MARTOR-458425 format. One record per residue (C-alpha): x, y, z; residue in three letters; residue number from 1. Coordinates in pm, 1 decimal. Example, Ala and Ser with C-alpha at 12.3 -4.5 7.8 and 13.67 -1.06 7.14 Angstrom:
# residues 2
X=1230.0; Y=-450.0; Z=780.0; code=ALA; pos=1
X=1367.0; Y=-106.0; Z=714.0; code=SER; pos=2
END
This chain:
# residues 112
X=-18836.7; Y=-4190.0; Z=-7462.8; code=UNK; pos=1
X=-18770.2; Y=-4524.8; Z=-7635.4; code=UNK; pos=2
X=-18427.3; Y=-4420.4; Z=-7760.2; code=UNK; pos=3
X=-18337.0; Y=-4318.3; Z=-7406.4; code=UNK; pos=4
X=-18440.9; Y=-4659.8; Z=-7269.5; code=UNK; pos=5
X=-18236.5; Y=-4832.9; Z=-7542.4; code=UNK; pos=6
X=-17937.7; Y=-4615.0; Z=-7458.2; code=UNK; pos=7
X=-17967.3; Y=-4698.3; Z=-7088.1; code=UNK; pos=8
X=-17997.4; Y=-5070.6; Z=-7170.3; code=UNK; pos=9
X=-17690.0; Y=-5058.4; Z=-7397.7; code=UNK; pos=10
X=-17488.5; Y=-4870.4; Z=-7135.5; code=UNK; pos=11
X=-17594.2; Y=-5115.6; Z=-6864.5; code=UNK; pos=12
X=-17502.3; Y=-5410.7; Z=-7088.8; code=UNK; pos=13
X=-17159.7; Y=-5264.8; Z=-7165.1; code=UNK; pos=14
X=-17093.8; Y=-5202.6; Z=-6796.1; code=UNK; pos=15
X=-17200.1; Y=-5556.2; Z=-6702.3; code=UNK; pos=16
X=-16972.8; Y=-5701.5; Z=-6970.5; code=UNK; pos=17
X=-16684.7; Y=-5484.5; Z=-6851.5; code=UNK; pos=18
X=-16732.2; Y=-5596.8; Z=-6490.6; code=UNK; pos=19
X=-16764.8; Y=-5963.6; Z=-6585.9; code=UNK; pos=20
X=-16451.9; Y=-5958.7; Z=-6803.0; code=UNK; pos=21
X=-16221.8; Y=-5762.6; Z=-6571.0; code=UNK; pos=22
X=-15932.1; Y=-5963.3; Z=-6430.1; code=UNK; pos=23
X=-15927.4; Y=-5884.3; Z=-6057.0; code=UNK; pos=24
X=-15549.5; Y=-5932.8; Z=-6042.4; code=UNK; pos=25
X=-15458.7; Y=-5697.9; Z=-6327.8; code=UNK; pos=26
X=-15763.5; Y=-5471.5; Z=-6342.3; code=UNK; pos=27
X=-15765.8; Y=-5512.5; Z=-6720.9; code=UNK; pos=28
X=-16042.8; Y=-5647.2; Z=-6939.5; code=UNK; pos=29
X=-15967.5; Y=-6008.6; Z=-7028.2; code=UNK; pos=30
X=-16215.7; Y=-6173.6; Z=-7264.8; code=UNK; pos=31
X=-16067.3; Y=-6514.0; Z=-7169.9; code=UNK; pos=32
X=-16267.7; Y=-6489.1; Z=-6848.3; code=UNK; pos=33
X=-16592.3; Y=-6487.3; Z=-7045.0; code=UNK; pos=34
X=-16483.0; Y=-6762.2; Z=-7282.9; code=UNK; pos=35
X=-16321.0; Y=-7002.7; Z=-7037.4; code=UNK; pos=36
X=-16416.1; Y=-6883.2; Z=-6690.5; code=UNK; pos=37
X=-16050.4; Y=-6824.1; Z=-6605.9; code=UNK; pos=38
X=-15829.1; Y=-6521.4; Z=-6665.2; code=UNK; pos=39
X=-15512.5; Y=-6547.3; Z=-6871.8; code=UNK; pos=40
X=-15305.1; Y=-6464.0; Z=-6562.6; code=UNK; pos=41
X=-15472.6; Y=-6742.3; Z=-6360.8; code=UNK; pos=42
X=-15419.5; Y=-6987.8; Z=-6643.8; code=UNK; pos=43
X=-15051.5; Y=-6889.2; Z=-6668.7; code=UNK; pos=44
X=-15006.4; Y=-6940.0; Z=-6293.9; code=UNK; pos=45
X=-15176.5; Y=-7280.3; Z=-6314.4; code=UNK; pos=46
X=-14945.4; Y=-7385.2; Z=-6599.1; code=UNK; pos=47
X=-14640.1; Y=-7261.5; Z=-6408.4; code=UNK; pos=48
X=-14745.5; Y=-7449.8; Z=-6093.8; code=UNK; pos=49
X=-14797.2; Y=-7765.1; Z=-6301.3; code=UNK; pos=50
X=-14442.3; Y=-7738.8; Z=-6435.7; code=UNK; pos=51
X=-14314.1; Y=-7695.3; Z=-6080.2; code=UNK; pos=52
X=-14502.8; Y=-8003.9; Z=-5958.1; code=UNK; pos=53
X=-14359.8; Y=-8210.6; Z=-6244.5; code=UNK; pos=54
X=-14008.6; Y=-8086.0; Z=-6173.8; code=UNK; pos=55
X=-14048.9; Y=-8167.0; Z=-5804.5; code=UNK; pos=56
X=-14151.0; Y=-8523.0; Z=-5892.5; code=UNK; pos=57
X=-13861.2; Y=-8559.4; Z=-6139.8; code=UNK; pos=58
X=-13604.9; Y=-8426.5; Z=-5891.8; code=UNK; pos=59
X=-13725.1; Y=-8656.0; Z=-5613.9; code=UNK; pos=60
X=-13747.3; Y=-8956.7; Z=-5847.3; code=UNK; pos=61
X=-14016.2; Y=-9115.9; Z=-5629.3; code=UNK; pos=62
X=-14386.4; Y=-9103.6; Z=-5557.4; code=UNK; pos=63
X=-14541.5; Y=-8877.0; Z=-5295.1; code=UNK; pos=64
X=-14855.9; Y=-8889.0; Z=-5090.4; code=UNK; pos=65
X=-15091.1; Y=-8615.5; Z=-5210.8; code=UNK; pos=66
X=-15053.8; Y=-8403.4; Z=-4896.9; code=UNK; pos=67
X=-14676.4; Y=-8460.4; Z=-4882.0; code=UNK; pos=68
X=-14635.0; Y=-8337.7; Z=-5241.4; code=UNK; pos=69
X=-14855.4; Y=-8037.6; Z=-5160.7; code=UNK; pos=70
X=-14636.8; Y=-7946.9; Z=-4859.7; code=UNK; pos=71
X=-14313.5; Y=-7999.5; Z=-5055.7; code=UNK; pos=72
X=-14432.5; Y=-7780.2; Z=-5341.5; code=UNK; pos=73
X=-14569.9; Y=-7517.8; Z=-5104.2; code=UNK; pos=74
X=-14225.6; Y=-7485.4; Z=-4941.5; code=UNK; pos=75
X=-14035.0; Y=-7456.0; Z=-5266.6; code=UNK; pos=76
X=-14269.2; Y=-7259.1; Z=-5492.5; code=UNK; pos=77
X=-14199.3; Y=-6885.9; Z=-5521.0; code=UNK; pos=78
X=-14567.0; Y=-6779.6; Z=-5520.3; code=UNK; pos=79
X=-14840.7; Y=-6893.8; Z=-5289.4; code=UNK; pos=80
X=-15117.7; Y=-7129.5; Z=-5396.0; code=UNK; pos=81
X=-15418.7; Y=-7291.4; Z=-5237.2; code=UNK; pos=82
X=-15514.1; Y=-7653.7; Z=-5186.5; code=UNK; pos=83
X=-15783.6; Y=-7612.5; Z=-5452.7; code=UNK; pos=84
X=-15534.6; Y=-7471.8; Z=-5705.7; code=UNK; pos=85
X=-15301.4; Y=-7763.2; Z=-5631.0; code=UNK; pos=86
X=-15577.3; Y=-8020.1; Z=-5678.2; code=UNK; pos=87
X=-15677.4; Y=-7859.0; Z=-6007.7; code=UNK; pos=88
X=-15316.7; Y=-7879.0; Z=-6126.7; code=UNK; pos=89
X=-15294.1; Y=-8246.1; Z=-6027.3; code=UNK; pos=90
X=-15616.0; Y=-8313.3; Z=-6217.9; code=UNK; pos=91
X=-15475.6; Y=-8128.8; Z=-6522.7; code=UNK; pos=92
X=-15156.2; Y=-8335.0; Z=-6508.8; code=UNK; pos=93
X=-15357.9; Y=-8657.0; Z=-6483.2; code=UNK; pos=94
X=-15569.9; Y=-8557.9; Z=-6783.4; code=UNK; pos=95
X=-15250.0; Y=-8483.6; Z=-6977.9; code=UNK; pos=96
X=-15121.1; Y=-8832.1; Z=-6879.7; code=UNK; pos=97
X=-14817.0; Y=-8684.7; Z=-6707.5; code=UNK; pos=98
X=-14888.8; Y=-8815.5; Z=-6356.5; code=UNK; pos=99
X=-15075.8; Y=-9110.1; Z=-6207.2; code=UNK; pos=100
X=-15257.6; Y=-9125.7; Z=-5876.4; code=UNK; pos=101
X=-15246.4; Y=-9469.5; Z=-5723.3; code=UNK; pos=102
X=-15518.0; Y=-9621.6; Z=-5508.4; code=UNK; pos=103
X=-15338.9; Y=-9526.5; Z=-5186.4; code=UNK; pos=104
X=-15337.1; Y=-9153.5; Z=-5281.0; code=UNK; pos=105
X=-14978.6; Y=-9148.0; Z=-5406.2; code=UNK; pos=106
X=-14879.4; Y=-8933.9; Z=-5704.1; code=UNK; pos=107
X=-14601.9; Y=-9036.7; Z=-5938.1; code=UNK; pos=108
X=-14482.6; Y=-8953.9; Z=-6286.8; code=UNK; pos=109
X=-14662.7; Y=-9147.5; Z=-6557.0; code=UNK; pos=110
X=-14340.6; Y=-9295.5; Z=-6702.0; code=UNK; pos=111
X=-14185.2; Y=-9378.7; Z=-6363.6; code=UNK; pos=112
END
């Protein structure tokens, strides 16, 4: 009886781990989800969106209001993204010292 209970517990643990580590976009097990809380595909999209935001700022050669930059990027970016994803990308770029947010909610390149 004890070995059966251990077997059930091990099977349940494996299934829980499998469910927790499955990337909902790809359906594949992605251990990055457990380690970082974000799938590799989500991280790649976030990096790609960050590059697009930087390129948008470089091409315009000016600062943008936060919502204006969001709208501009939303129009030109090939994939969709949410306001939350955008704000996370802006925060990432600030932490990397690539962009600066001024007191009046404008975003500009750090070296501009």
